[in-house]
mmCIF file as gemmi writes it, N, C-alpha and C atoms, coordinates in Angstrom:
data_model
loop_
_atom_site.group_PDB
_atom_site.id
_atom_site.type_symbol
_atom_site.label_atom_id
_atom_site.label_alt_id
_atom_site.label_comp_id
_atom_site.label_asym_id
_atom_site.label_entity_id
_atom_site.label_seq_id
_atom_site.pdbx_PDB_ins_code
_atom_site.Cartn_x
_atom_site.Cartn_y
_atom_site.Cartn_z
_atom_site.occupancy
_atom_site.B_iso_or_equiv
_atom_site.pdbx_formal_charge
_atom_site.auth_seq_id
_atom_site.auth_asym_id
_atom_site.pdbx_PDB_model_num
ATOM 1 N N . UNK Axp A 1 ? 0.842 -1.175 0 1 0 ? 1 A 1
ATOM 2 C CA . UNK Axp A 1 ? 0 0 0 1 0 ? 1 A 1
ATOM 3 C C . UNK Axp A 1 ? 0.891 1.243 0 1 0 ? 1 A 1
ATOM 4 N N . UNK Axp A 2 ? 0.582 2.173 -0.876 1 0 ? 2 A 1
ATOM 5 C CA . UNK Axp A 2 ? 1.386 3.376 -1.015 1 0 ? 2 A 1
ATOM 6 C C . UNK Axp A 2 ? 0.936 4.431 -0.005 1 0 ? 2 A 1
ATOM 7 N N . UNK Axp A 3 ? 1.891 5.074 0.638 1 0 ? 3 A 1
ATOM 8 C CA . UNK Axp A 3 ? 1.577 6.12 1.616 1 0 ? 3 A 1
ATOM 9 C C . UNK Axp A 3 ? 1.041 7.356 0.904 1 0 ? 3 A 1
ATOM 10 N N . UNK Axp A 4 ? 0.106 8.042 1.56 1 0 ? 4 A 1
ATOM 11 C CA . UNK Axp A 4 ? -0.477 9.262 0.996 1 0 ? 4 A 1
ATOM 12 C C . UNK Axp A 4 ? 0.534 10.403 1.079 1 0 ? 4 A 1
ATOM 13 N N . UNK Axp A 5 ? 0.643 11.162 -0.014 1 0 ? 5 A 1
ATOM 14 C CA . UNK Axp A 5 ? 1.511 12.333 0.004 1 0 ? 5 A 1
ATOM 15 C C . UNK Axp A 5 ? 0.933 13.368 0.932 1 0 ? 5 A 1
ATOM 16 N N . UNK Axp A 6 ? 1.772 13.964 1.755 1 0 ? 6 A 1
ATOM 17 C CA . UNK Axp A 6 ? 1.323 15.004 2.676 1 0 ? 6 A 1
ATOM 18 C C . UNK Axp A 6 ? 2.302 16.158 2.641 1 0 ? 6 A 1
ATOM 19 N N . UNK Axp A 7 ? 1.771 17.333 2.845 1 0 ? 7 A 1
ATOM 20 C CA . UNK Axp A 7 ? 2.599 18.528 2.95 1 0 ? 7 A 1
ATOM 21 C C . UNK Axp A 7 ? 1.936 19.434 3.956 1 0 ? 7 A 1
ATOM 22 N N . UNK Axp A 8 ? 2.65 19.793 4.99 1 0 ? 8 A 1
ATOM 23 C CA . UNK Axp A 8 ? 2.122 20.702 5.991 1 0 ? 8 A 1
ATOM 24 C C . UNK Axp A 8 ? 2.575 22.107 5.629 1 0 ? 8 A 1
ATOM 25 N N . UNK Axp A 9 ? 1.619 23.008 5.539 1 0 ? 9 A 1
ATOM 26 C CA . UNK Axp A 9 ? 1.908 24.407 5.274 1 0 ? 9 A 1
ATOM 27 C C . UNK Axp A 9 ? 1.571 25.177 6.542 1 0 ? 9 A 1
ATOM 28 N N . UNK Axp A 10 ? 2.523 25.902 7.029 1 0 ? 10 A 1
ATOM 29 C CA . UNK Axp A 10 ? 2.307 26.658 8.252 1 0 ? 10 A 1
ATOM 30 C C . UNK Axp A 10 ? 2.564 28.13 7.98 1 0 ? 10 A 1
ATOM 31 N N . UNK Axp A 11 ? 1.613 28.953 8.36 1 0 ? 11 A 1
ATOM 32 C CA . UNK Axp A 11 ? 1.768 30.392 8.164 1 0 ? 11 A 1
ATOM 33 C C . UNK Axp A 11 ? 1.094 31.116 9.313 1 0 ? 11 A 1
ATOM 34 N N . UNK Axp A 12 ? 1.68 32.191 9.712 1 0 ? 12 A 1
ATOM 35 C CA . UNK Axp A 12 ? 1.058 33.034 10.725 1 0 ? 12 A 1
ATOM 36 C C . UNK Axp A 12 ? 0.761 34.38 10.085 1 0 ? 12 A 1
ATOM 37 N N . UNK Axp A 13 ? -0.513 34.685 9.958 1 0 ? 13 A 1
ATOM 38 C CA . UNK Axp A 13 ? -0.931 35.942 9.366 1 0 ? 13 A 1
ATOM 39 C C . UNK Axp A 13 ? -1.214 36.931 10.487 1 0 ? 13 A 1
ATOM 40 N N . UNK Axp A 14 ? -0.737 38.152 10.302 1 0 ? 14 A 1
ATOM 41 C CA . UNK Axp A 14 ? -0.964 39.179 11.312 1 0 ? 14 A 1
ATOM 42 C C . UNK Axp A 14 ? -1.534 40.422 10.652 1 0 ? 14 A 1
ATOM 43 N N . UNK Axp A 15 ? -2.142 41.257 11.452 1 0 ? 15 A 1
ATOM 44 C CA . UNK Axp A 15 ? -2.634 42.546 10.973 1 0 ? 15 A 1
ATOM 45 C C . UNK Axp A 15 ? -3.637 42.415 9.855 1 0 ? 15 A 1
ATOM 46 N N . UNK Axp A 16 ? -3.452 43.223 8.815 1 0 ? 16 A 1
ATOM 47 C CA . UNK Axp A 16 ? -4.387 43.269 7.691 1 0 ? 16 A 1
ATOM 48 C C . UNK Axp A 16 ? -4.529 41.913 6.996 1 0 ? 16 A 1
ATOM 49 N N . UNK Axp A 17 ? -3.428 41.166 6.879 1 0 ? 17 A 1
ATOM 50 C CA . UNK Axp A 17 ? -3.507 39.859 6.226 1 0 ? 17 A 1
ATOM 51 C C . UNK Axp A 17 ? -4.395 38.902 7.015 1 0 ? 17 A 1
ATOM 52 N N . UNK Axp A 18 ? -4.3 38.921 8.333 1 0 ? 18 A 1
ATOM 53 C CA . UNK Axp A 18 ? -5.151 38.063 9.17 1 0 ? 18 A 1
ATOM 54 C C . UNK Axp A 18 ? -6.613 38.448 9.012 1 0 ? 18 A 1
ATOM 55 N N . UNK Axp A 19 ? -6.89 39.743 8.986 1 0 ? 19 A 1
ATOM 56 C CA . UNK Axp A 19 ? -8.265 40.213 8.811 1 0 ? 19 A 1
ATOM 57 C C . UNK Axp A 19 ? -8.786 39.825 7.436 1 0 ? 19 A 1
ATOM 58 N N . UNK Axp A 20 ? -7.966 40.011 6.403 1 0 ? 20 A 1
ATOM 59 C CA . UNK Axp A 20 ? -8.374 39.641 5.039 1 0 ? 20 A 1
ATOM 60 C C . UNK Axp A 20 ? -8.716 38.161 4.956 1 0 ? 20 A 1
ATOM 61 N N . UNK Axp A 21 ? -7.902 37.304 5.575 1 0 ? 21 A 1
ATOM 62 C CA . UNK Axp A 21 ? -8.155 35.862 5.546 1 0 ? 21 A 1
ATOM 63 C C . UNK Axp A 21 ? -9.476 35.533 6.238 1 0 ? 21 A 1
ATOM 64 N N . UNK Axp A 22 ? -9.737 36.159 7.367 1 0 ? 22 A 1
ATOM 65 C CA . UNK Axp A 22 ? -11.001 35.921 8.079 1 0 ? 22 A 1
ATOM 66 C C . UNK Axp A 22 ? -12.197 36.386 7.26 1 0 ? 22 A 1
ATOM 67 N N . UNK Axp A 23 ? -12.074 37.563 6.649 1 0 ? 23 A 1
ATOM 68 C CA . UNK Axp A 23 ? -13.165 38.095 5.834 1 0 ? 23 A 1
ATOM 69 C C . UNK Axp A 23 ? -13.442 37.166 4.656 1 0 ? 23 A 1
ATOM 70 N N . UNK Axp A 24 ? -12.383 36.712 3.982 1 0 ? 24 A 1
ATOM 71 C CA . UNK Axp A 24 ? -12.568 35.823 2.837 1 0 ? 24 A 1
ATOM 72 C C . UNK Axp A 24 ? -13.188 34.497 3.258 1 0 ? 24 A 1
ATOM 73 N N . UNK Axp A 25 ? -12.717 33.914 4.361 1 0 ? 25 A 1
ATOM 74 C CA . UNK Axp A 25 ? -13.281 32.644 4.836 1 0 ? 25 A 1
ATOM 75 C C . UNK Axp A 25 ? -14.752 32.816 5.19 1 0 ? 25 A 1
ATOM 76 N N . UNK Axp A 26 ? -15.091 33.96 5.766 1 0 ? 26 A 1
ATOM 77 C CA . UNK Axp A 26 ? -16.488 34.234 6.103 1 0 ? 26 A 1
ATOM 78 C C . UNK Axp A 26 ? -17.318 34.417 4.841 1 0 ? 26 A 1
ATOM 79 N N . UNK Axp A 27 ? -16.803 35.178 3.879 1 0 ? 27 A 1
ATOM 80 C CA . UNK Axp A 27 ? -17.514 35.389 2.615 1 0 ? 27 A 1
ATOM 81 C C . UNK Axp A 27 ? -17.778 34.063 1.907 1 0 ? 27 A 1
ATOM 82 N N . UNK Axp A 28 ? -16.831 33.154 1.994 1 0 ? 28 A 1
ATOM 83 C CA . UNK Axp A 28 ? -16.951 31.853 1.344 1 0 ? 28 A 1
ATOM 84 C C . UNK Axp A 28 ? -17.724 30.849 2.193 1 0 ? 28 A 1
ATOM 85 N N . UNK Axp A 29 ? -18.1 31.275 3.382 1 0 ? 29 A 1
ATOM 86 C CA . UNK Axp A 29 ? -18.856 30.446 4.332 1 0 ? 29 A 1
ATOM 87 C C . UNK Axp A 29 ? -18.12 29.168 4.7 1 0 ? 29 A 1
ATOM 88 N N . UNK Axp A 30 ? -16.801 29.244 4.773 1 0 ? 30 A 1
ATOM 89 C CA . UNK Axp A 30 ? -16.013 28.089 5.193 1 0 ? 30 A 1
ATOM 90 C C . UNK Axp A 30 ? -16.218 27.925 6.694 1 0 ? 30 A 1
ATOM 91 N N . UNK Axp A 31 ? -16.706 26.773 7.088 1 0 ? 31 A 1
ATOM 92 C CA . UNK Axp A 31 ? -16.942 26.494 8.503 1 0 ? 31 A 1
ATOM 93 C C . UNK Axp A 31 ? -18.306 26.929 8.997 1 0 ? 31 A 1
ATOM 94 N N . UNK Axp A 32 ? -19.228 27.219 8.076 1 0 ? 32 A 1
ATOM 95 C CA . UNK Axp A 32 ? -20.588 27.57 8.493 1 0 ? 32 A 1
ATOM 96 C C . UNK Axp A 32 ? -21.581 26.684 7.766 1 0 ? 32 A 1
ATOM 97 N N . UNK Axp A 33 ? -22.833 26.808 8.109 1 0 ? 33 A 1
ATOM 98 C CA . UNK Axp A 33 ? -23.862 25.98 7.486 1 0 ? 33 A 1
ATOM 99 C C . UNK Axp A 33 ? -23.605 24.514 7.756 1 0 ? 33 A 1
ATOM 100 N N . UNK Axp A 34 ? -23.659 23.677 6.701 1 0 ? 34 A 1
ATOM 101 C CA . UNK Axp A 34 ? -23.448 22.243 6.911 1 0 ? 34 A 1
ATOM 102 C C . UNK Axp A 34 ? -22.014 21.914 7.345 1 0 ? 34 A 1
ATOM 103 N N . UNK Axp A 35 ? -21.096 22.862 7.137 1 0 ? 35 A 1
ATOM 104 C CA . UNK Axp A 35 ? -19.691 22.648 7.522 1 0 ? 35 A 1
ATOM 105 C C . UNK Axp A 35 ? -19.4 23.134 8.937 1 0 ? 35 A 1
ATOM 106 N N . UNK Axp A 36 ? -20.438 23.441 9.706 1 0 ? 36 A 1
ATOM 107 C CA . UNK Axp A 36 ? -20.276 24.052 11.021 1 0 ? 36 A 1
ATOM 108 C C . UNK Axp A 36 ? -19.415 23.212 11.973 1 0 ? 36 A 1
ATOM 109 N N . UNK Axp A 37 ? -19.414 21.902 11.776 1 0 ? 37 A 1
ATOM 110 C CA . UNK Axp A 37 ? -18.672 21.03 12.687 1 0 ? 37 A 1
ATOM 111 C C . UNK Axp A 37 ? -17.202 20.867 12.303 1 0 ? 37 A 1
ATOM 112 N N . UNK Axp A 38 ? -16.75 21.61 11.294 1 0 ? 38 A 1
ATOM 113 C CA . UNK Axp A 38 ? -15.354 21.509 10.867 1 0 ? 38 A 1
ATOM 114 C C . UNK Axp A 38 ? -14.423 22.005 11.97 1 0 ? 38 A 1
ATOM 115 N N . UNK Axp A 39 ? -13.3 21.325 12.113 1 0 ? 39 A 1
ATOM 116 C CA . UNK Axp A 39 ? -12.276 21.795 13.041 1 0 ? 39 A 1
ATOM 117 C C . UNK Axp A 39 ? -11.525 22.962 12.403 1 0 ? 39 A 1
ATOM 118 N N . UNK Axp A 40 ? -10.735 23.659 13.205 1 0 ? 40 A 1
ATOM 119 C CA . UNK Axp A 40 ? -9.934 24.768 12.671 1 0 ? 40 A 1
ATOM 120 C C . UNK Axp A 40 ? -8.992 24.255 11.582 1 0 ? 40 A 1
ATOM 121 N N . UNK Axp A 41 ? -8.392 23.098 11.805 1 0 ? 41 A 1
ATOM 122 C CA . UNK Axp A 41 ? -7.502 22.515 10.802 1 0 ? 41 A 1
ATOM 123 C C . UNK Axp A 41 ? -8.261 22.234 9.508 1 0 ? 41 A 1
ATOM 124 N N . UNK Axp A 42 ? -9.46 21.689 9.597 1 0 ? 42 A 1
ATOM 125 C CA . UNK Axp A 42 ? -10.256 21.41 8.397 1 0 ? 42 A 1
ATOM 126 C C . UNK Axp A 42 ? -10.651 22.702 7.682 1 0 ? 42 A 1
ATOM 127 N N . UNK Axp A 43 ? -11.011 23.749 8.434 1 0 ? 43 A 1
ATOM 128 C CA . UNK Axp A 43 ? -11.347 25.034 7.818 1 0 ? 43 A 1
ATOM 129 C C . UNK Axp A 43 ? -10.129 25.628 7.12 1 0 ? 43 A 1
ATOM 130 N N . UNK Axp A 44 ? -8.982 25.597 7.799 1 0 ? 44 A 1
ATOM 131 C CA . UNK Axp A 44 ? -7.757 26.127 7.193 1 0 ? 44 A 1
ATOM 132 C C . UNK Axp A 44 ? -7.37 25.33 5.952 1 0 ? 44 A 1
ATOM 133 N N . UNK Axp A 45 ? -7.55 24.011 6 1 0 ? 45 A 1
ATOM 134 C CA . UNK Axp A 45 ? -7.238 23.158 4.854 1 0 ? 45 A 1
ATOM 135 C C . UNK Axp A 45 ? -8.145 23.5 3.675 1 0 ? 45 A 1
ATOM 136 N N . UNK Axp A 46 ? -9.438 23.666 3.925 1 0 ? 46 A 1
ATOM 137 C CA . UNK Axp A 46 ? -10.375 24.027 2.856 1 0 ? 46 A 1
ATOM 138 C C . UNK Axp A 46 ? -10 25.38 2.258 1 0 ? 46 A 1
ATOM 139 N N . UNK Axp A 47 ? -9.617 26.329 3.097 1 0 ? 47 A 1
ATOM 140 C CA . UNK Axp A 47 ? -9.223 27.662 2.652 1 0 ? 47 A 1
ATOM 141 C C . UNK Axp A 47 ? -7.977 27.588 1.767 1 0 ? 47 A 1
ATOM 142 N N . UNK Axp A 48 ? -6.977 26.839 2.201 1 0 ? 48 A 1
ATOM 143 C CA . UNK Axp A 48 ? -5.731 26.724 1.433 1 0 ? 48 A 1
ATOM 144 C C . UNK Axp A 48 ? -5.962 25.965 0.134 1 0 ? 48 A 1
ATOM 145 N N . UNK Axp A 49 ? -6.804 24.925 0.144 1 0 ? 49 A 1
ATOM 146 C CA . UNK Axp A 49 ? -7.088 24.19 -1.087 1 0 ? 49 A 1
ATOM 147 C C . UNK Axp A 49 ? -7.754 25.097 -2.125 1 0 ? 49 A 1
ATOM 148 N N . UNK Axp A 50 ? -8.677 25.921 -1.671 1 0 ? 50 A 1
ATOM 149 C CA . UNK Axp A 50 ? -9.337 26.855 -2.583 1 0 ? 50 A 1
ATOM 150 C C . UNK Axp A 50 ? -8.337 27.893 -3.102 1 0 ? 50 A 1
ATOM 151 N N . UNK Axp A 51 ? -7.488 28.39 -2.219 1 0 ? 51 A 1
ATOM 152 C CA . UNK Axp A 51 ? -6.474 29.366 -2.624 1 0 ? 51 A 1
ATOM 153 C C . UNK Axp A 51 ? -5.51 28.754 -3.639 1 0 ? 51 A 1
ATOM 154 N N . UNK Axp A 52 ? -5.144 27.489 -3.455 1 0 ? 52 A 1
ATOM 155 C CA . UNK Axp A 52 ? -4.243 26.834 -4.405 1 0 ? 52 A 1
ATOM 156 C C . UNK Axp A 52 ? -4.9 26.678 -5.765 1 0 ? 52 A 1
ATOM 157 N N . UNK Axp A 53 ? -6.199 26.355 -5.79 1 0 ? 53 A 1
ATOM 158 C CA . UNK Axp A 53 ? -6.913 26.243 -7.067 1 0 ? 53 A 1
ATOM 159 C C . UNK Axp A 53 ? -6.941 27.587 -7.793 1 0 ? 53 A 1
ATOM 160 N N . UNK Axp A 54 ? -7.187 28.659 -7.035 1 0 ? 54 A 1
ATOM 161 C CA . UNK Axp A 54 ? -7.196 29.999 -7.627 1 0 ? 54 A 1
ATOM 162 C C . UNK Axp A 54 ? -5.799 30.371 -8.124 1 0 ? 54 A 1
ATOM 163 N N . UNK Axp A 55 ? -4.778 30.024 -7.366 1 0 ? 55 A 1
ATOM 164 C CA . UNK Axp A 55 ? -3.408 30.335 -7.761 1 0 ? 55 A 1
ATOM 165 C C . UNK Axp A 55 ? -3.016 29.57 -9.027 1 0 ? 55 A 1
ATOM 166 N N . UNK Axp A 56 ? -3.425 28.316 -9.134 1 0 ? 56 A 1
ATOM 167 C CA . UNK Axp A 56 ? -3.146 27.552 -10.358 1 0 ? 56 A 1
ATOM 168 C C . UNK Axp A 56 ? -3.735 28.258 -11.575 1 0 ? 56 A 1
ATOM 169 N N . UNK Axp A 57 ? -4.955 28.754 -11.428 1 0 ? 57 A 1
ATOM 170 C CA . UNK Axp A 57 ? -5.611 29.45 -12.542 1 0 ? 57 A 1
ATOM 171 C C . UNK Axp A 57 ? -4.847 30.722 -12.906 1 0 ? 57 A 1
ATOM 172 N N . UNK Axp A 58 ? -4.425 31.469 -11.909 1 0 ? 58 A 1
ATOM 173 C CA . UNK Axp A 58 ? -3.687 32.717 -12.155 1 0 ? 58 A 1
ATOM 174 C C . UNK Axp A 58 ? -2.329 32.422 -12.792 1 0 ? 58 A 1
ATOM 175 N N . UNK Axp A 59 ? -1.677 31.357 -12.363 1 0 ? 59 A 1
ATOM 176 C CA . UNK Axp A 59 ? -0.395 30.981 -12.976 1 0 ? 59 A 1
ATOM 177 C C . UNK Axp A 59 ? -0.608 30.662 -14.453 1 0 ? 59 A 1
ATOM 178 N N . UNK Axp A 60 ? -1.665 29.919 -14.76 1 0 ? 60 A 1
ATOM 179 C CA . UNK Axp A 60 ? -1.965 29.606 -16.166 1 0 ? 60 A 1
ATOM 180 C C . UNK Axp A 60 ? -2.24 30.877 -16.972 1 0 ? 60 A 1
ATOM 181 N N . UNK Axp A 61 ? -3.008 31.811 -16.399 1 0 ? 61 A 1
ATOM 182 C CA . UNK Axp A 61 ? -3.28 33.079 -17.082 1 0 ? 61 A 1
ATOM 183 C C . UNK Axp A 61 ? -1.996 33.877 -17.281 1 0 ? 61 A 1
ATOM 184 N N . UNK Axp A 62 ? -1.107 33.835 -16.306 1 0 ? 62 A 1
ATOM 185 C CA . UNK Axp A 62 ? 0.172 34.546 -16.412 1 0 ? 62 A 1
ATOM 186 C C . UNK Axp A 62 ? 1.03 33.932 -17.512 1 0 ? 62 A 1
ATOM 187 N N . UNK Axp A 63 ? 1.025 32.601 -17.593 1 0 ? 63 A 1
ATOM 188 C CA . UNK Axp A 63 ? 1.778 31.914 -18.655 1 0 ? 63 A 1
ATOM 189 C C . UNK Axp A 63 ? 1.334 32.402 -20.025 1 0 ? 63 A 1
ATOM 190 N N . UNK Axp A 64 ? 0.034 32.461 -20.223 1 0 ? 64 A 1
ATOM 191 C CA . UNK Axp A 64 ? -0.504 32.9 -21.512 1 0 ? 64 A 1
ATOM 192 C C . UNK Axp A 64 ? -0.127 34.348 -21.781 1 0 ? 64 A 1
ATOM 193 N N . UNK Axp A 65 ? -0.275 35.2 -20.771 1 0 ? 65 A 1
ATOM 194 C CA . UNK Axp A 65 ? -0.023 36.638 -20.947 1 0 ? 65 A 1
ATOM 195 C C . UNK Axp A 65 ? 1.453 36.955 -21.166 1 0 ? 65 A 1
ATOM 196 N N . UNK Axp A 66 ? 2.334 36.203 -20.508 1 0 ? 66 A 1
ATOM 197 C CA . UNK Axp A 66 ? 3.766 36.523 -20.58 1 0 ? 66 A 1
ATOM 198 C C . UNK Axp A 66 ? 4.534 35.637 -21.55 1 0 ? 66 A 1
ATOM 199 N N . UNK Axp A 67 ? 3.955 34.495 -21.9 1 0 ? 67 A 1
ATOM 200 C CA . UNK Axp A 67 ? 4.681 33.551 -22.746 1 0 ? 67 A 1
ATOM 201 C C . UNK Axp A 67 ? 5.738 32.776 -21.987 1 0 ? 67 A 1
ATOM 202 N N . UNK Axp A 68 ? 5.764 32.93 -20.677 1 0 ? 68 A 1
ATOM 203 C CA . UNK Axp A 68 ? 6.739 32.236 -19.844 1 0 ? 68 A 1
ATOM 204 C C . UNK Axp A 68 ? 6.158 30.909 -19.381 1 0 ? 68 A 1
ATOM 205 N N . UNK Axp A 69 ? 6.877 29.828 -19.609 1 0 ? 69 A 1
ATOM 206 C CA . UNK Axp A 69 ? 6.407 28.511 -19.195 1 0 ? 69 A 1
ATOM 207 C C . UNK Axp A 69 ? 6.322 28.359 -17.695 1 0 ? 69 A 1
ATOM 208 N N . UNK Axp A 70 ? 7.243 29.008 -17.011 1 0 ? 70 A 1
ATOM 209 C CA . UNK Axp A 70 ? 7.295 28.932 -15.555 1 0 ? 70 A 1
ATOM 210 C C . UNK Axp A 70 ? 7.467 30.337 -14.99 1 0 ? 70 A 1
ATOM 211 N N . UNK Axp A 71 ? 6.369 31.087 -14.884 1 0 ? 71 A 1
ATOM 212 C CA . UNK Axp A 71 ? 6.501 32.457 -14.383 1 0 ? 71 A 1
ATOM 213 C C . UNK Axp A 71 ? 6.933 32.484 -12.915 1 0 ? 71 A 1
ATOM 214 N N . UNK Axp A 72 ? 7.693 33.492 -12.585 1 0 ? 72 A 1
ATOM 215 C CA . UNK Axp A 72 ? 8.148 33.653 -11.2 1 0 ? 72 A 1
ATOM 216 C C . UNK Axp A 72 ? 7.023 34.276 -10.373 1 0 ? 72 A 1
ATOM 217 N N . UNK Axp A 73 ? 7.202 34.256 -9.063 1 0 ? 73 A 1
ATOM 218 C CA . UNK Axp A 73 ? 6.214 34.867 -8.168 1 0 ? 73 A 1
ATOM 219 C C . UNK Axp A 73 ? 6.058 36.345 -8.483 1 0 ? 73 A 1
ATOM 220 N N . UNK Axp A 74 ? 7.159 37.027 -8.803 1 0 ? 74 A 1
ATOM 221 C CA . UNK Axp A 74 ? 7.064 38.458 -9.106 1 0 ? 74 A 1
ATOM 222 C C . UNK Axp A 74 ? 6.318 38.69 -10.422 1 0 ? 74 A 1
ATOM 223 N N . UNK Axp A 75 ? 6.471 37.795 -11.403 1 0 ? 75 A 1
ATOM 224 C CA . UNK Axp A 75 ? 5.718 37.926 -12.655 1 0 ? 75 A 1
ATOM 225 C C . UNK Axp A 75 ? 4.221 37.727 -12.407 1 0 ? 75 A 1
ATOM 226 N N . UNK Axp A 76 ? 3.888 36.774 -11.553 1 0 ? 76 A 1
ATOM 227 C CA . UNK Axp A 76 ? 2.476 36.543 -11.228 1 0 ? 76 A 1
ATOM 228 C C . UNK Axp A 76 ? 1.909 37.757 -10.507 1 0 ? 76 A 1
ATOM 229 N N . UNK Axp A 77 ? 2.673 38.31 -9.567 1 0 ? 77 A 1
ATOM 230 C CA . UNK Axp A 77 ? 2.206 39.501 -8.845 1 0 ? 77 A 1
ATOM 231 C C . UNK Axp A 77 ? 2.029 40.679 -9.794 1 0 ? 77 A 1
ATOM 232 N N . UNK Axp A 78 ? 2.966 40.876 -10.701 1 0 ? 78 A 1
ATOM 233 C CA . UNK Axp A 78 ? 2.847 41.948 -11.697 1 0 ? 78 A 1
ATOM 234 C C . UNK Axp A 78 ? 1.596 41.749 -12.558 1 0 ? 78 A 1
ATOM 235 N N . UNK Axp A 79 ? 1.35 40.501 -12.961 1 0 ? 79 A 1
ATOM 236 C CA . UNK Axp A 79 ? 0.164 40.197 -13.76 1 0 ? 79 A 1
ATOM 237 C C . UNK Axp A 79 ? -1.105 40.544 -12.985 1 0 ? 79 A 1
ATOM 238 N N . UNK Axp A 80 ? -1.157 40.157 -11.711 1 0 ? 80 A 1
ATOM 239 C CA . UNK Axp A 80 ? -2.325 40.465 -10.88 1 0 ? 80 A 1
ATOM 240 C C . UNK Axp A 80 ? -2.504 41.969 -10.702 1 0 ? 80 A 1
ATOM 241 N N . UNK Axp A 81 ? -1.395 42.683 -10.497 1 0 ? 81 A 1
ATOM 242 C CA . UNK Axp A 81 ? -1.462 44.141 -10.332 1 0 ? 81 A 1
ATOM 243 C C . UNK Axp A 81 ? -1.999 44.806 -11.593 1 0 ? 81 A 1
ATOM 244 N N . UNK Axp A 82 ? -1.48 44.384 -12.762 1 0 ? 82 A 1
ATOM 245 C CA . UNK Axp A 82 ? -1.96 44.948 -14.031 1 0 ? 82 A 1
ATOM 246 C C . UNK Axp A 82 ? -3.437 44.634 -14.245 1 0 ? 82 A 1
ATOM 247 N N . UNK Axp A 83 ? -3.825 43.419 -13.931 1 0 ? 83 A 1
ATOM 248 C CA . UNK Axp A 83 ? -5.218 43.004 -14.099 1 0 ? 83 A 1
ATOM 249 C C . UNK Axp A 83 ? -6.135 43.828 -13.182 1 0 ? 83 A 1
ATOM 250 N N . UNK Axp A 84 ? -5.694 44.074 -11.96 1 0 ? 84 A 1
ATOM 251 C CA . UNK Axp A 84 ? -6.492 44.873 -11.018 1 0 ? 84 A 1
ATOM 252 C C . UNK Axp A 84 ? -6.607 46.311 -11.504 1 0 ? 84 A 1
ATOM 253 N N . UNK Axp A 85 ? -5.497 46.877 -12.003 1 0 ? 85 A 1
ATOM 254 C CA . UNK Axp A 85 ? -5.539 48.256 -12.511 1 0 ? 85 A 1
ATOM 255 C C . UNK Axp A 85 ? -6.471 48.373 -13.712 1 0 ? 85 A 1
ATOM 256 N N . UNK Axp A 86 ? -6.421 47.399 -14.622 1 0 ? 86 A 1
ATOM 257 C CA . UNK Axp A 86 ? -7.288 47.477 -15.798 1 0 ? 86 A 1
ATOM 258 C C . UNK Axp A 86 ? -8.75 47.293 -15.402 1 0 ? 86 A 1
ATOM 259 N N . UNK Axp A 87 ? -9.008 46.517 -14.38 1 0 ? 87 A 1
ATOM 260 C CA . UNK Axp A 87 ? -10.378 46.329 -13.907 1 0 ? 87 A 1
ATOM 261 C C . UNK Axp A 87 ? -10.903 47.619 -13.286 1 0 ? 87 A 1
ATOM 262 N N . UNK Axp A 88 ? -10.045 48.318 -12.525 1 0 ? 88 A 1
ATOM 263 C CA . UNK Axp A 88 ? -10.438 49.588 -11.904 1 0 ? 88 A 1
ATOM 264 C C . UNK Axp A 88 ? -10.749 50.626 -12.974 1 0 ? 88 A 1
ATOM 265 N N . UNK Axp A 89 ? -9.896 50.709 -13.976 1 0 ? 89 A 1
ATOM 266 C CA . UNK Axp A 89 ? -10.076 51.686 -15.05 1 0 ? 89 A 1
ATOM 267 C C . UNK Axp A 89 ? -11.311 51.339 -15.872 1 0 ? 89 A 1
ATOM 268 N N . UNK Axp A 90 ? -11.494 50.063 -16.17 1 0 ? 90 A 1
ATOM 269 C CA . UNK Axp A 90 ? -12.603 49.644 -17.009 1 0 ? 90 A 1
ATOM 270 C C . UNK Axp A 90 ? -13.962 49.805 -16.363 1 0 ? 90 A 1
ATOM 271 N N . UNK Axp A 91 ? -14.052 49.59 -15.078 1 0 ? 91 A 1
ATOM 272 C CA . UNK Axp A 91 ? -15.361 49.622 -14.435 1 0 ? 91 A 1
ATOM 273 C C . UNK Axp A 91 ? -15.62 50.907 -13.671 1 0 ? 91 A 1
ATOM 274 N N . UNK Axp A 92 ? -14.554 51.64 -13.37 1 0 ? 92 A 1
ATOM 275 C CA . UNK Axp A 92 ? -14.71 52.853 -12.553 1 0 ? 92 A 1
ATOM 276 C C . UNK Axp A 92 ? -14.879 52.532 -11.081 1 0 ? 92 A 1
ATOM 277 N N . UNK Axp A 93 ? -14.902 51.223 -10.741 1 0 ? 93 A 1
ATOM 278 C CA . UNK Axp A 93 ? -15.05 50.811 -9.349 1 0 ? 93 A 1
ATOM 279 C C . UNK Axp A 93 ? -13.739 50.216 -8.873 1 0 ? 93 A 1
ATOM 280 N N . UNK Axp A 94 ? -13.534 50.274 -7.573 1 0 ? 94 A 1
ATOM 281 C CA . UNK Axp A 94 ? -12.382 49.618 -6.985 1 0 ? 94 A 1
ATOM 282 C C . UNK Axp A 94 ? -12.888 48.619 -5.965 1 0 ? 94 A 1
ATOM 283 N N . UNK Axp A 95 ? -12.123 47.558 -5.791 1 0 ? 95 A 1
ATOM 284 C CA . UNK Axp A 95 ? -12.48 46.504 -4.856 1 0 ? 95 A 1
ATOM 285 C C . UNK Axp A 95 ? -11.313 46.306 -3.904 1 0 ? 95 A 1
ATOM 286 N N . UNK Axp A 96 ? -11.633 46.156 -2.648 1 0 ? 96 A 1
ATOM 287 C CA . UNK Axp A 96 ? -10.584 45.834 -1.69 1 0 ? 96 A 1
ATOM 288 C C . UNK Axp A 96 ? -11.192 44.986 -0.578 1 0 ? 96 A 1
ATOM 289 N N . UNK Axp A 97 ? -10.332 44.225 0.037 1 0 ? 97 A 1
ATOM 290 C CA . UNK Axp A 97 ? -10.751 43.394 1.165 1 0 ? 97 A 1
ATOM 291 C C . UNK Axp A 97 ? -9.957 43.836 2.361 1 0 ? 97 A 1
């Protein structure tokens, strides 16, 4: 029997980042409704799994936009910044968490 791959990710968020994470988890209803019995570890795991799925999508979009097969973290951040600026200009609205 093959052992399951595991990776522990540990992060301590403080200040605005901690508040942003709580707001996002609340907006996504992680740990509420039918998931009310989730432990903190299960809620954090669900949050990180969703964040990883979103990051995979952004990496793919960055690859297409930059032509880079393996974009760096700074290239992904630049792509996100440009995308946010164009969204602000295009809609006249700004979004922040």
